[in-house]
DSSP file (Angstrom, degrees, kcal/mol; ACC not computed):
  #  RESIDUE AA STRUCTURE BP1 BP2  ACC     N-H-->O    O-->H-N    N-H-->O    O-->H-N    TCO  KAPPA ALPHA  PHI   PSI    X-CA   Y-CA   Z-CA
    1    1 A D              0   0    0      0, 0.0     0, 0.0     0, 0.0     0, 0.0   0.000 360.0 360.0 360.0  -8.1   25.1  155.5 -104.9
    2    2 A G    >   +     0   0    0      1,-0.3     3,-2.1     2,-0.0     2,-0.1   0.505 360.0 162.7  83.5   4.1   27.2  152.6 -106.1
    3    3 A A  T 3   +     0   0    0      1,-0.3    -1,-0.3     3,-0.0     3,-0.1  -0.361  69.0  13.4 -60.5 131.1   28.8  154.4 -109.0
    4    4 A G  T 3  S+     0   0    0      1,-0.3     2,-0.4    -2,-0.1    -1,-0.3   0.369 102.0 112.8  86.7  -5.4   31.8  152.5 -110.3
    5    5 A F    <   +     0   0    0     -3,-2.1     2,-0.3     2,-0.0    -1,-0.3  -0.823  35.1 156.9-103.0 140.1   31.1  149.3 -108.3
    6    6 A S        -     0   0    0     -2,-0.4     2,-0.7    -3,-0.1    37,-0.0  -0.989  41.1-122.3-154.0 157.0   30.2  146.0 -109.9
    7    7 A I        +     0   0    0     -2,-0.3     3,-0.1    36,-0.1    -2,-0.0  -0.916  33.8 165.9-100.6 117.4   30.3  142.3 -109.2
    8    8 A T        +     0   0    0     -2,-0.7    38,-2.2     1,-0.3     2,-0.3   0.573  61.3  21.6-108.6 -13.4   32.3  140.6 -111.9
    9    9 A R  E     -a   46   0A   0     36,-0.2     2,-0.4     2,-0.0    -1,-0.3  -0.993  52.0-169.4-156.8 145.2   32.9  137.2 -110.3
   10   10 A S  E     -a   47   0A   0     36,-2.6    38,-2.5    -2,-0.3     2,-0.7  -0.978   8.2-160.4-138.9 125.8   31.5  134.9 -107.7
   11   11 A D  E     -a   48   0A   0     -2,-0.4     2,-0.4    36,-0.2    38,-0.2  -0.920  14.1-163.4-107.9 111.4   33.2  131.7 -106.5
   12   12 A L  E     -a   49   0A   0     36,-2.8    38,-2.4    -2,-0.7     2,-0.5  -0.784   6.8-166.1 -99.2 136.6   30.8  129.4 -104.8
   13   13 A V  E     -a   50   0A   0     -2,-0.4     2,-0.5    36,-0.2    38,-0.2  -0.983   8.7-175.0-123.3 119.6   31.9  126.5 -102.5
   14   14 A L  E     +a   51   0A   0     36,-3.0    38,-2.7    -2,-0.5     2,-0.5  -0.963   9.2 178.4-119.2 125.3   29.3  123.9 -101.7
   15   15 A T  E     +a   52   0A   0     -2,-0.5     2,-0.3    36,-0.2    38,-0.2  -0.994  18.5 172.1-123.8 123.8   29.8  121.0  -99.3
   16   16 A A  E     -a   53   0A   0     36,-2.5    38,-3.5    -2,-0.5     2,-0.5  -0.939  33.2-153.0-136.4 153.6   26.9  118.7  -98.8
   17   17 A R        +     0   0    0     -2,-0.3    38,-0.1    36,-0.2    36,-0.1  -0.965  26.6 172.5-122.3 109.3   25.8  115.5  -97.2
   18   18 A V    >   -     0   0    0     -2,-0.5     3,-1.1    36,-0.4     8,-0.1  -0.939  26.2-135.1-125.8 108.4   22.9  114.0  -99.1
   19   19 A P  T 3  S+     0   0    0      0, 0.0     3,-0.1     0, 0.0    36,-0.0  -0.330  84.4  14.7 -62.4 139.6   21.7  110.5  -98.2
   20   20 A G  T 3  S+     0   0    0      1,-0.2     2,-0.4    -2,-0.0     0, 0.0   0.678  98.3 110.4  76.9  19.6   20.9  108.2 -101.1
   21   21 A I    <   -     0   0    0     -3,-1.1    -1,-0.2     4,-0.0     2,-0.2  -0.965  55.8-139.4-126.9 143.8   22.7  110.1 -103.9
   22   22 A D     >  -     0   0    0     -2,-0.4     4,-2.4    -3,-0.1     5,-0.2  -0.543  30.8-103.5 -96.7 169.3   25.8  109.3 -105.8
   23   23 A E  H  > S+     0   0    0      1,-0.2     4,-2.6     2,-0.2     5,-0.2   0.884 117.9  52.7 -58.3 -44.0   28.6  111.7 -106.8
   24   24 A A  H  > S+     0   0    0      1,-0.2     4,-2.1     2,-0.2    -1,-0.2   0.923 111.9  44.7 -62.2 -45.4   27.5  111.8 -110.5
   25   25 A K  H  > S+     0   0    0      2,-0.2     4,-2.4     1,-0.2    -1,-0.2   0.904 112.5  52.8 -66.0 -41.0   23.9  112.8 -109.6
   26   26 A F  H  X S+     0   0    0     -4,-2.4     4,-2.6     1,-0.2    -2,-0.2   0.931 110.8  46.3 -59.1 -47.2   25.0  115.3 -107.0
   27   27 A Q  H  X S+     0   0    0     -4,-2.6     4,-2.7     1,-0.2     5,-0.2   0.888 111.0  53.4 -64.1 -38.9   27.3  117.0 -109.5
   28   28 A E  H  X S+     0   0    0     -4,-2.1     4,-2.1    -5,-0.2    -2,-0.2   0.925 112.0  44.3 -60.9 -45.7   24.6  117.0 -112.2
   29   29 A I  H  X S+     0   0    0     -4,-2.4     4,-2.4     2,-0.2    -2,-0.2   0.912 113.4  50.7 -66.5 -43.4   22.1  118.7 -109.7
   30   30 A A  H  X S+     0   0    0     -4,-2.6     4,-2.2     2,-0.2    -2,-0.2   0.921 111.7  47.4 -61.8 -44.9   24.8  121.2 -108.6
   31   31 A R  H  X S+     0   0    0     -4,-2.7     4,-2.6     1,-0.2    -1,-0.2   0.907 111.3  51.4 -62.7 -42.2   25.7  122.2 -112.2
   32   32 A G  H  X S+     0   0    0     -4,-2.1     4,-1.9    -5,-0.2    -1,-0.2   0.899 109.6  49.4 -62.2 -41.3   22.0  122.5 -113.1
   33   33 A A  H  X S+     0   0    0     -4,-2.4     4,-0.7     2,-0.2    -1,-0.2   0.905 112.0  48.8 -64.5 -41.5   21.4  124.8 -110.1
   34   34 A K  H >< S+     0   0    0     -4,-2.2     3,-0.7     1,-0.2    -2,-0.2   0.931 113.5  46.1 -62.4 -46.1   24.4  127.0 -111.0
   35   35 A E  H 3< S+     0   0    0     -4,-2.6    -1,-0.2     1,-0.2    -2,-0.2   0.799 117.3  42.9 -69.9 -29.2   23.3  127.3 -114.7
   36   36 A A  H 3< S+     0   0    0     -4,-1.9    -1,-0.2    -5,-0.2    -2,-0.2   0.418  79.5 128.7 -97.2   0.8   19.7  128.1 -113.9
   37   37 A C    <X  -     0   0    0     -3,-0.7     4,-1.7    -4,-0.7     5,-0.1  -0.404  46.8-156.9 -63.9 117.9   20.3  130.5 -111.0
   38   38 A P  H  > S+     0   0    0      0, 0.0     4,-2.2     0, 0.0    -1,-0.2   0.836  91.9  55.8 -66.5 -31.7   18.3  133.7 -111.7
   39   39 A L  H  > S+     0   0    0      2,-0.2     4,-2.4     1,-0.2     5,-0.2   0.907 105.6  51.5 -66.9 -40.6   20.7  135.8 -109.5
   40   40 A S  H  >>S+     0   0    0      1,-0.2     4,-1.5     2,-0.2     5,-0.8   0.909 111.0  48.3 -60.7 -42.1   23.7  134.7 -111.5
   41   41 A K  H  <5S+     0   0    0     -4,-1.7    -1,-0.2     1,-0.2    -2,-0.2   0.896 110.8  51.2 -65.4 -40.0   21.9  135.7 -114.7
   42   42 A L  H  <5S+     0   0    0     -4,-2.2    -2,-0.2     1,-0.2    -1,-0.2   0.903 111.3  46.8 -64.0 -42.4   21.0  139.1 -113.2
   43   43 A L  H  <5S-     0   0    0     -4,-2.4    -1,-0.2    -5,-0.1    -2,-0.2   0.770  90.9-150.6 -71.5 -25.6   24.5  139.9 -112.1
   44   44 A N  T  <5 +     0   0    0     -4,-1.5     2,-0.3    -5,-0.2    -3,-0.1   0.916  48.5 138.7  52.3  46.0   26.0  138.8 -115.5
   45   45 A A      < -     0   0    0     -5,-0.8     2,-0.4   -35,-0.0   -36,-0.2  -0.766  64.8 -91.1-117.0 161.2   29.2  137.8 -113.7
   46   46 A E  E     -a    9   0A   0    -38,-2.2   -36,-2.6    -2,-0.3     2,-0.5  -0.602  45.5-164.0 -70.6 127.3   31.5  134.9 -114.0
   47   47 A I  E     -a   10   0A   0     -2,-0.4     2,-0.3   -38,-0.2   -36,-0.2  -0.966   8.7-173.3-119.1 127.5   30.3  132.2 -111.6
   48   48 A T  E     -a   11   0A   0    -38,-2.5   -36,-2.8    -2,-0.5     2,-0.4  -0.886   6.2-159.6-114.6 152.8   32.5  129.2 -110.5
   49   49 A L  E     -a   12   0A   0     -2,-0.3     2,-0.6   -38,-0.2   -36,-0.2  -0.989  12.8-171.8-136.6 126.6   31.3  126.3 -108.4
   50   50 A E  E     -a   13   0A   0    -38,-2.4   -36,-3.0    -2,-0.4     2,-0.5  -0.950  19.3-174.6-112.9 107.0   33.2  123.8 -106.3
   51   51 A A  E     -a   14   0A   0     -2,-0.6     2,-0.4   -38,-0.2   -36,-0.2  -0.905   5.3-176.9-111.5 127.3   30.8  121.1 -105.2
   52   52 A T  E     -a   15   0A   0    -38,-2.7   -36,-2.5    -2,-0.5     2,-0.6  -0.984  14.3-152.5-126.6 127.1   31.8  118.4 -102.8
   53   53 A L  E     -a   16   0A   0     -2,-0.4     2,-0.4   -38,-0.2   -36,-0.2  -0.873  15.1-149.0 -97.6 122.3   29.6  115.5 -101.6
   54   54 A Q              0   0    0    -38,-3.5   -36,-0.4    -2,-0.6    -2,-0.0  -0.738 360.0 360.0 -92.9 141.0   30.6  114.2  -98.2
   55   55 A G              0   0    0     -2,-0.4    -1,-0.1   -38,-0.1   -38,-0.1   0.452 360.0 360.0 -78.3 360.0   30.0  110.5  -97.5
């Protein structure tokens, strides 16, 4: 029944290759996605994001 179980933290690791985008724009988009994520809001858990743009 899930009694006593909860998700308190989620550590996300993103590695992407996106043509035509610079590091600053990539980080801006990644942060925006993290902050606007409806699932993160629903879980009410600490969310961390490590975003890496590969050249």
